[in-house]
N, C-alpha and C positions, 0 to 999 in steps of 0.2 A: 609590489600587491597586485598590480593589473594583471601580470601570468597568473599567479595564483586565480586570480578570480574567474579568468578565462578558460583554467584547467579545472576550475569547480564546476563552470557553468557546462564544461564539456561533460564532465562525468554527468552530472546531475541531469543530462537529456535520456541517460538509462531511465530516470524517475518519470520524463515526459512518454516515453514509449511505453511505459510501466501502467499508467493513467489512460493512455489513448487504446492500449491493448486490450485490457480489462473492459472498455465500456464501448468499444465499437461495434461490438457482436448485440447490441440491443436493438440496434436500428437493424440489423438483417435477422433479426429474432423470429417474428411471424413469418416473414418472404420464406426462411429454409424451413418451416415445418410445413409450409403450404407447398413448395416443389418438394418435398420428399416424402410429405403422406405420413409422417412417423406420429408415434404415440405421443402425450404429451410428459409420460413417465420417459421415454428414450429419449423424447427429443431434448429434456433435461437434463439430462444425465451425459449422455454421449454428444449431443451436439452443441448445449448452450455450455456446460459447464467443463467439459475436458481440458481446457485450456488452466483452468483454477488445479485440477489434480496436476497439472506441469509444474506449476506453481508450488504446490507442494514439497513435491519429488527437489525442484532447483531450492527452495528454502530449506530443506532437509541437509541437501548434499552441497549447496552453492561454496561452504568452507573449504570445501577440497581440492577445487581450481583456485580459489581466493587464494589458498596458502600456496599451492605446491606450482601455480603455473605466473602468478602475480597477479596483483590486483587490475594493471594496466591489460596483460593478455586477456583474462576473465571478460574483463569492459567488451572488449572488441570481440570474442566469441557469442557475450549477449548481443552485439548488433548483429550479427551475421545471424543468429537462430531469430532474430526480428526479423531479417529481410528474406529467410526462407520460410517464415509463419506467414509473415503477408502474403506473398505471391501464393505458395502454395494453394493457401485457403480459397483466393480468388480463383483460383483456374480449378479448383474442385469440383468434383459432378457425383459427390455420393457421399453421404455422411460418415463414414468411417474413415475415408481420406481425408476429409475435412477436420475432424476430429482431431487425426494424428499431426497435421500441420498447426491446428489450435494449441495441441499439448505442447510442439516445441516452442511457439508464442511465452506459454505459459512458464518452460523452464527457463527462459530468459528472466522474465518477471521476478520468479522465484530467487533466482541468482544472482540480479539488479538490489534485490534487497537487503543484499549481504553484502557486493563487492561496492557497488557506488558508492555509500555512506563510508565504507572503510576507507574506500580511496581518497576519499574529502578529508575526511576528519586527519587521515596522515600526514598530508599536504599543508593542512591548513594551520596558520600560529595560531597560538593558543586565543589569543585577543579576538582572534576573528572566527574560531573555528563554529560557535553555537549559528552563527550568520550564514555561515558558508554551507555547512551541512542541512541547513534549513531548506536552501534550495532545492534537496532533492524531495521534498515533500511538497514542496511550493510546484515543481515540476508536475509531481504527480496528478496535483490537482488541476494544473493548467493542461494537462494530457485528456483528463476527463472532459474538460467543458472544449476544447477542441475535437474531440471525438463525436460528441454531441451535436456539435454545429458542422462538422464534416458530415454525417448522417443526413442531416436535415436538407444541406446543400445538393449532397448526391441523391436525393430520396426518388428523382423521378430519372436518373442517368439510366441510357439504354434500358434493353429488355430486363433485364436481373440488374435493379441497382446495390444488391446485398455485396456483388464481385467488386463494384467498384468502391463503395464503403471500405471493404476488408483489404483491397489490395492498395489503397490510398497511402497504408503506413508503411509501405514499402520505402516511398520518398524521405522522411523525417530517418527511418533506421540508416538510409544508406548515408544520410548527408551524417548523421551520430557515427557512423562505424569509420566515417573518414577521417572526423576531426579525432577521433580518441586515438589515432595514430600519432598525432604529433603533442601529446600529454607525455609527461615524463614517468617515468616510475616511481613509484612509493620509495621515500627514502629509508624508511623502516621495514621495507620487506626488503629491500637492498640490501640491509644493513643483516637483517636474518638470512640473507644467502653470503654473505662475508663479501658485497662487492662494493666494498667502500669508497673507493673512488668515485665511482658514480653517483653513490649517495651524497658523499660531501659534496658535488656538484647542485644537486637539487636543493640540499638543504643550505646552500650560501644563496640561492634564491629566496629560500623562502625565509628564512632567517638572518639577514644581510650585518642587523644591527649587534646579534648576540655570538658570541665564543663558539662557533662551528665544531671545533674539535673536541669542546669541553662537553656540549650537547650530542655529539655521536658517542663519546665516551659512557654517558649515561643511557643513551639507548640500546649502545651494545652491552651494558651490565643488565639492562631487563630482557633483553631477549635471549641469555643465559640463563635466567632463573628459571628452575626446573617445579612444575606444579609438585604437589604435595601429594596428589594420588586425591585428592577430595572429588566430591561430587554433588552437583545442586540434589540429589534425591538423599542425601544423608540427614538427617533428623533434623540437624539442627539448623537447618535452611529452609525448612518444611514451611516457614511464613512468608519468605519471599517468593518460593515455589508458588505458594497457595495466592500471592499477589499476582505476579505475570499471569498463572493458571485464570483466574477471575476475571482481570479486567481485558483479557483477549477472548474471554468467552464471552462476557455480555458485548464487547465490541459488536461479533458477529451478529448476537441473539437480538440486535436492534433491527435489524433486519438489512442493514447498509448496505451490503453487495449484492443483497436480493433485488435490491429496490434498482440501484445503478444497472445490473444486469436486465432490468424490465421494466426500467422507466416509462418508452412508449407502452408496451403493454397493460401497465397499470392505469397509465390515464386513459388509453381507450376503454379499459374497462369501466372506467369512472363515467364516458359518455361521450369524451374528445373523438374528434375525426382524427386520421391518421397524420394528416399534414401537421394539424394542431397538438399531436401530443406528442411529435417530434420538435417541434418548436418550443414546447413548453421543457422538453428534455434540456434544452439550450440555459432556461431558465436557472434549472437545478444546477447547472453547470457554472453560473455565473455567482450564484448564491455559496455554491460550496466555496469557489475561489475565495471571494473576501472575506468571507467567515472564515476560513482559515488564514487568511493574513491577519485578522483579527487576533486568534487564538496562538498563532506565533507570536504577536507583540505583547499579549497580555499572559502569558504562560511563565515567563520570571517577575512578574508584577506582581498579580495575584497568588498564583501557586498553582500545582495542579490539582488538588481537591477542590480547589474552589472552582476551577473550570469544570470539573467531571461533577461537580454538584449543579452549574448552571445546567449543561449539557444533559445530565438525567431529568430535571423539571420541564425542560422542553423537548425531550422526547417522550414523555407521558402525555403530555398537552397535544402536542402535536399527533403523535400515533394514535391516541384515543380518539381525537377528532376524525382522524382520516377513517378508521373502524365504523364511529358514527354513521360517517357521512355514506359508507358503504350499505350500510342497516337501514340508513332511512330514506336512501335515494337521493340525498343530495346530488343537485345536476350543478351545471354550469363551471365556474372556475373554484368552487371550492378545495376540490381535493388536489389539485395543484398549487394552491395558496397553504395549503395545510402540511402538504409535503417539503414546500420551499422552507417553514419553520423548521421541521425536520431535518433537513440537511445542515441551516444553520446551527442547529443544536447538536450535531456529530461533529461539525467542524471546528466548531469553538469547542467542543467537550473532546469526546472520544480522538478525533481525528487529527486533535494539535498534541493530545498526552500518552496516548499508549506508547509508540517507540520512544520517548524520552522516558516515561517512568520504567517501563521495565527494564532500559539500561541502567538505571539508577539501583535498583534494589538488591542486586546481588554483587558481592564482594568482587574485586578486581579480576582474582584468579579464576573466577568460574562466570564472568560476565557473558563470555562468546557462548558458552552452554546453556544460561540463562537466557538470553537472547533469542537462541534456537531453539528452546521450549516455546519459547510466547508468540514466535512467528509461525512456529509448526502448528499450535494449538489454534492460533487466528486463521491460518491459510486451511488446514483441514475442515473446520466449520464454514468457511468461505466457499469450500467446494460443495460439501453436503446441504448447507440452507439452500443456496440459488435452487441447485438441483432439482429441488419437491415444489417448487413455487409453480410451474405449470399446473402439474398434477394438482397440488394443495386449492389452488382458484378453479378448477373446475370439477372436483368433487366438495370441499367444504365452503368455499368459496373467500375472496378478499378480504370480505369484512373479518371473518376469525382468525383468519392470517393475522392482520394487522393489531386484533384484539389480544393474541397472544404476543407481540411483540410491546405492547404495552405491558402487559403485566412483567414480564420477563425486564422492561426498564424500571420499574416500579423496585423489582428485587436490585437491581442495579444501583436505585438510589440508597437504600439498605446497606448494600454495600461501602457505598463512598461513605456515609455517617457514622457507619460504627467498624469499618475494619481497615480501610484504605487511609496510610499516613500521609500527612504531608512530605513534602521530599524538598521542596523550594529552599534553597538558602543554604543546605547541608550538604557539607563535605561526603564524599562517597566512602569513606575510610570511616564517617561517624555514622552515617547510613548503615552500614554493615554492621557495626557494632550495637546500634537501636533496633534492629530488626532481625538478630538472632535469638533461638527459645521462645518466642514471643509464642 
């Protein structure tokens, strides 16, 4: 088990780089706009969210290298992409070059959402799989916290602090790439490529108390099953498709990625100084980490629907208060406090539930396609919405933006109450039967 834990932590480091890469740009936001003199629209679309468009591409096409090259090789390439992106972004001298290198990092993020959880789930014993796969989500949140902390500590480094903020990601990326060379290949991928002797050696480590020969026979049989030609867009799968779409849609219409990208800017809009804004961002990372742990602890105890209910109510209260604070010019630390509540609501609700729920609502033979659809919906919106934030803040104002997010979370509450099924404690096969033809 010790070796499996080390391998799982190593693969999960891709999640740490995911979280770090996604949020580190927030500390460089206003510095880059001032340096290159770009308009709000150009800055939002080209400079700030190009990495997210890379993530969309990675999420859509990441299954190809994961299946053809293997989980391990894909994880290595993810690390290489992160290193190139970090170094290239730090040395960029114009917005287009900067955007290209950020795009490469985004591709790494998108592919990691497929390759890393897949690898961990395939090497983990059944009794430990949930805990080990959740290391990926935990590392995402940890990476977000460390990015906020790093931005704060590097805020006065050199003449252009943003270069240090972005370049420092190369350090964990190099360590990750080095360590992933020493993890074994997924035994299930090896079996699919008919490399049975290699697969058996790994299986002996993973399941030393089981009949490895029998287990390999079962995996071989499953790998030889041909798909029936069905797809997730057939009429009988419309309800699972709707569920995957809506939970991904509402995840981003809460404003979560827009907020993580622009946390310092939002705090400055609220009247806080630059250093105080960066420090408040660290608080966001801490709250996110703590409530993510709580959500992971509760998801199999209270259920997915219950956590989404708590999260939706928390969203409405916190976002409504943020909107009111901007409209009524409440100063001081009120907005950071309200946004801490927003992050807590997200972490314990959508943050803990979305990827688990999408993976549960599709039948076995269409689960990968269903997850790809849900992830693509999530990442397309995650690219579009943050791109609009600088323009919307400068035109209609932050108050109206947060009022809109509040309204969308009221719609999410209705979705949770009247449409979303509870999936806790039910087998995947049972859920497949229940969710057809609804």
